[in-house]
C-alpha positions as CSV (number, residue, x, y, z in Angstrom):
1,X,0.1,0.3,-0.3
2,X,1.5,3.3,-1.0
3,X,1.9,5.7,1.5
4,X,-0.7,9.0,1.9
5,X,1.1,12.5,2.9
6,X,0.1,14.1,5.3
7,X,1.2,17.4,6.9
8,X,-0.1,17.0,10.6
9,X,-1.9,13.7,12.4
10,X,-3.7,13.6,15.4
11,X,-4.1,10.9,17.3
12,X,-5.4,9.9,20.6
13,X,-6.8,7.7,23.5
14,X,-4.9,4.8,21.9
15,X,-5.5,3.3,25.6
16,X,-2.3,0.6,24.9
17,X,-2.4,-2.2,27.3
18,X,-6.4,-2.4,27.6
19,X,-8.5,-4.8,26.2
20,X,-10.5,-2.3,24.1
21,X,-7.4,-0.9,22.3
22,X,-7.6,-2.0,18.3
23,X,-3.3,-2.3,18.2
24,X,-3.4,-3.6,14.7
25,X,-5.6,-1.7,13.3
26,X,-3.5,1.5,14.7
27,X,-0.3,-0.7,13.1
28,X,-2.2,-0.6,9.8
29,X,-2.8,3.2,10.1
30,X,0.8,4.4,11.1
31,X,2.0,2.4,8.2
32,X,-0.8,3.6,5.8
33,X,0.6,7.4,6.2
34,X,3.5,9.6,6.3
35,X,3.5,12.8,8.1
36,X,5.1,15.4,8.6
37,X,4.1,16.0,12.1
38,X,2.4,13.4,14.6
39,X,0.7,14.9,17.6
40,X,0.4,12.4,20.2
41,X,-2.2,14.2,22.2
42,X,-2.6,12.0,25.1
43,X,-3.7,8.7,26.7
44,X,-1.7,6.8,24.2
45,X,-0.7,3.9,27.2
46,X,-3.3,3.5,29.4
47,X,-1.4,4.1,33.0
48,X,-4.4,3.8,35.0
49,X,-5.1,0.2,34.1
50,X,-1.4,-0.7,32.9
51,X,-0.8,-4.4,33.9
52,X,1.8,-6.6,33.2
53,X,-0.5,-9.3,32.9
54,X,-1.6,-7.6,29.7
55,X,0.6,-6.1,27.5
56,X,0.7,-7.9,24.0
57,X,3.0,-7.9,21.4
58,X,1.0,-5.9,19.5
59,X,0.5,-3.0,21.7
60,X,4.1,-2.9,21.4
61,X,4.4,-3.3,17.7
62,X,2.4,0.3,18.0
63,X,4.8,1.7,20.3
64,X,7.7,0.4,17.8
65,X,5.8,2.0,14.4
66,X,6.1,5.1,16.7
67,X,9.7,5.1,17.4
68,X,10.1,4.4,13.9
69,X,8.4,7.3,12.5
70,X,10.5,9.4,14.8
71,X,14.0,7.8,13.9
72,X,12.7,8.0,9.9
73,X,12.9,12.0,10.9
74,X,8.7,12.6,11.4
75,X,8.6,15.1,14.4
76,X,6.5,13.5,17.0
77,X,5.3,15.5,19.7
78,X,3.5,13.7,22.7
79,X,0.8,15.5,24.4
80,X,0.6,14.2,28.0
81,X,-2.9,13.2,29.1
82,X,-4.4,12.0,32.2
83,X,-4.4,8.0,31.8
84,X,-0.4,8.2,30.7
85,X,0.2,11.5,33.5
86,X,2.6,9.5,34.9
87,X,4.6,10.9,31.7
88,X,4.3,14.5,33.1
89,X,7.5,14.1,35.5
90,X,9.3,14.1,32.0
91,X,7.3,17.5,30.5
92,X,9.3,19.8,28.4
93,X,11.8,16.8,27.4
94,X,13.2,17.4,23.9
95,X,15.2,14.5,21.8
96,X,15.6,15.5,18.4
97,X,12.3,15.1,16.9
98,X,10.9,13.6,19.5
99,X,9.1,16.3,22.0
100,X,7.0,15.9,25.5
101,X,4.6,18.8,26.7
102,X,1.6,18.7,28.7
103,X,0.3,21.3,25.9
104,X,1.0,23.3,23.0
105,X,0.6,26.1,21.1
106,X,1.7,26.2,17.3
107,X,1.0,28.0,14.0
108,X,0.1,25.9,10.9
109,X,0.0,27.8,8.2
110,X,-0.6,31.2,9.7
111,X,-3.3,30.2,11.9
112,X,-2.9,29.6,15.3
113,X,-3.6,26.3,17.0
114,X,-4.1,25.6,20.8
115,X,-3.4,21.8,21.7
116,X,-3.9,19.8,24.6
117,X,-5.4,16.6,26.2
118,X,-9.1,17.7,27.8
119,X,-8.5,16.2,31.2
120,X,-8.2,19.5,32.3
121,X,-11.3,20.8,32.1
122,X,-12.7,17.0,33.9
123,X,-13.7,17.2,37.8
124,X,-13.6,13.5,37.7
125,X,-10.1,12.5,37.0
126,X,-8.8,14.7,40.1
127,X,-9.0,14.1,44.3
128,X,-11.0,12.0,45.7
129,X,-13.1,11.7,42.3
130,X,-9.9,9.8,40.5
131,X,-11.1,6.6,42.1
132,X,-14.4,6.4,40.8
133,X,-13.3,7.2,37.4
134,X,-10.4,4.6,37.7
135,X,-13.3,2.1,38.2
136,X,-15.1,3.7,35.4
137,X,-12.7,2.9,33.1
138,X,-12.2,-0.9,34.2
139,X,-16.2,-1.0,33.5
140,X,-15.5,0.8,30.0
141,X,-12.9,-1.5,28.6
142,X,-15.3,-4.4,29.7
143,X,-18.0,-3.2,27.8
144,X,-15.9,-2.4,25.0
145,X,-14.4,-5.9,25.4
146,X,-17.8,-7.3,25.4
147,X,-19.1,-5.3,22.5
148,X,-16.4,-6.4,20.2
149,X,-17.6,-9.8,20.9
150,X,-21.3,-9.3,20.1
151,X,-20.0,-7.3,17.4
152,X,-18.1,-10.4,15.6
153,X,-21.7,-12.5,15.6
154,X,-23.6,-9.8,14.2
155,X,-21.1,-9.6,11.4
156,X,-21.1,-13.8,10.8
157,X,-24.8,-13.0,10.5
158,X,-24.8,-10.3,8.3
159,X,-26.0,-7.4,10.9
160,X,-24.4,-3.7,11.5
161,X,-22.1,-3.3,13.9
162,X,-23.5,-1.9,17.0
163,X,-21.8,0.5,20.1
164,X,-23.1,0.1,23.5
165,X,-21.4,3.1,24.9
166,X,-22.2,5.0,22.1
167,X,-25.9,4.3,23.0
168,X,-25.0,4.8,26.6
169,X,-23.7,7.9,26.1
170,X,-26.6,9.4,24.1
171,X,-29.2,8.2,25.8
172,X,-28.4,9.6,29.2
173,X,-28.9,13.6,29.5
174,X,-26.0,14.1,32.1
175,X,-23.6,12.5,29.6
176,X,-24.4,14.7,26.5
177,X,-25.1,18.1,28.4
178,X,-21.1,17.2,29.8
179,X,-20.0,16.9,26.4
180,X,-21.8,19.2,25.1
181,X,-20.4,21.9,28.2
182,X,-16.4,20.6,27.5
183,X,-16.5,21.2,23.8
184,X,-18.1,24.8,24.6
185,X,-15.4,25.6,27.6
186,X,-12.5,24.7,25.7
187,X,-13.7,26.8,22.2
188,X,-14.7,29.9,24.6
189,X,-11.1,30.1,26.6
190,X,-9.6,29.1,22.9
191,X,-11.2,32.6,21.6
192,X,-10.6,34.6,25.0
193,X,-7.2,33.6,24.1
194,X,-7.3,34.4,20.5
195,X,-6.5,31.0,18.7
196,X,-7.9,29.9,15.5
197,X,-8.0,26.1,16.4
198,X,-8.5,23.9,19.7
199,X,-7.7,20.9,19.4
200,X,-8.6,17.9,22.1
201,X,-8.7,14.4,22.6
202,X,-10.2,12.7,26.5
203,X,-13.8,12.5,25.4
204,X,-14.0,9.9,22.8
205,X,-16.2,11.7,20.2
206,X,-14.5,13.1,17.0
207,X,-15.8,16.4,16.0
208,X,-15.2,19.4,14.0
209,X,-16.9,22.4,14.2
210,X,-16.9,26.1,14.4
211,X,-18.1,28.0,17.5
212,X,-18.9,31.5,17.8
213,X,-19.8,33.7,20.1
214,X,-19.9,37.8,21.4
215,X,-15.9,37.6,21.5
216,X,-15.1,36.2,18.4
217,X,-15.0,32.5,16.5
218,X,-13.1,29.7,17.0
219,X,-12.6,26.3,15.3
220,X,-13.1,23.6,17.7
221,X,-11.3,19.8,16.6
222,X,-11.4,16.3,18.4
223,X,-9.4,13.4,17.5
224,X,-11.9,10.9,18.6
225,X,-9.9,7.7,20.2
226,X,-8.9,4.2,19.2
227,X,-11.3,2.0,21.4
228,X,-14.5,2.9,19.9
229,X,-14.3,5.3,17.0
230,X,-11.1,4.5,15.3
231,X,-10.6,8.2,14.2
232,X,-7.7,10.4,14.0
233,X,-7.5,14.2,12.9
234,X,-5.7,15.1,9.4
235,X,-4.4,18.4,8.3
236,X,-3.7,18.9,4.5
237,X,-4.1,21.2,2.1
238,X,-4.9,24.4,4.4
239,X,-8.1,21.8,5.6
240,X,-8.7,19.7,8.7
241,X,-10.4,16.3,8.1
242,X,-11.5,13.4,10.8
243,X,-10.4,10.1,9.0
244,X,-12.5,6.9,9.9
245,X,-10.6,3.9,10.0
246,X,-12.5,1.3,7.1
247,X,-11.4,-2.2,7.4
248,X,-11.8,-2.4,3.5
249,X,-9.4,0.0,3.1
250,X,-7.1,-2.4,4.3
251,X,-8.7,-5.4,3.2
252,X,-6.4,-6.2,-0.3
253,X,-2.8,-5.1,2.4
254,X,-0.8,-7.8,2.8
255,X,-1.2,-9.2,6.4
256,X,0.6,-7.4,9.5
257,X,4.1,-9.1,10.4
258,X,4.4,-8.5,14.2
259,X,8.3,-8.6,15.1
260,X,9.1,-12.0,16.9
261,X,11.6,-10.2,18.8
262,X,8.9,-7.9,20.5
263,X,8.7,-9.1,23.9
264,X,4.6,-10.1,25.6
265,X,4.9,-8.1,28.8
266,X,2.1,-11.4,30.0
267,X,4.7,-13.8,29.6
268,X,7.6,-12.1,30.2
269,X,9.5,-9.4,32.1
270,X,12.4,-7.6,30.2
271,X,13.5,-4.1,30.0
272,X,10.4,-2.9,28.1
273,X,8.7,-4.1,31.0
274,X,10.7,-2.4,33.9
275,X,10.8,0.9,31.5
276,X,6.6,1.2,32.0
277,X,6.3,-0.3,35.5
278,X,8.6,3.0,36.3
279,X,5.8,5.0,35.0
280,X,3.0,3.4,36.3
281,X,4.2,2.6,39.9
282,X,1.7,-0.5,41.2
């Protein structure tokens, strides 16, 4: 498959280390693009649920693909999120074309973009509410896993896939209102700061929309996730778009070879496992 050249790609909420992560699909996507700039906007490795008992080689393959991009000269900026907050102790580190930070302001073709994960607006990730949020994360992970099993059977019987989490979110008024408030708050702050774009992740809701108030207007963007939506943001030819992974697009592609030298952290403790454990101690 010939790689697509893209100016900027924004990925967030991969949640590597969880059962709901679509690692193989992420690898397929990464191998299909050739970006000038790749922004990882938080929750790449899920430190809240990280366990050596479940971190298969396919998830390490995603990390290897990212490292390969860096070695090939792609500029990669890693913005920390709440699930990989332990990385924040290393914020502002820059090694060659790799940068780690908590938020980012950059100019893209003459327009200013404010990029951050978005958990700063979420009170459930702070204080004593974090315990409930972490428990909810485990429940969400199992819900996604069960959803994938059900969808496997639906596809076999010629039925359309369904998303349990989306149905729950859309049926709970408080959840719908919270997402709307999140987007509006981010947009209003960006307008106050005179930015043209505000780009978030965190809420697993891919979106591009213009928000206008009496003080001005801004384009709000969210890259979605790779647990249920399998989306990213792509910027090319002076325009943003939401990329939706489509398995049909890769139907004729060769089977992805997983590096046999990559360890499965569920069965072996090695230097990689020790490193990740140092970031996310138990």
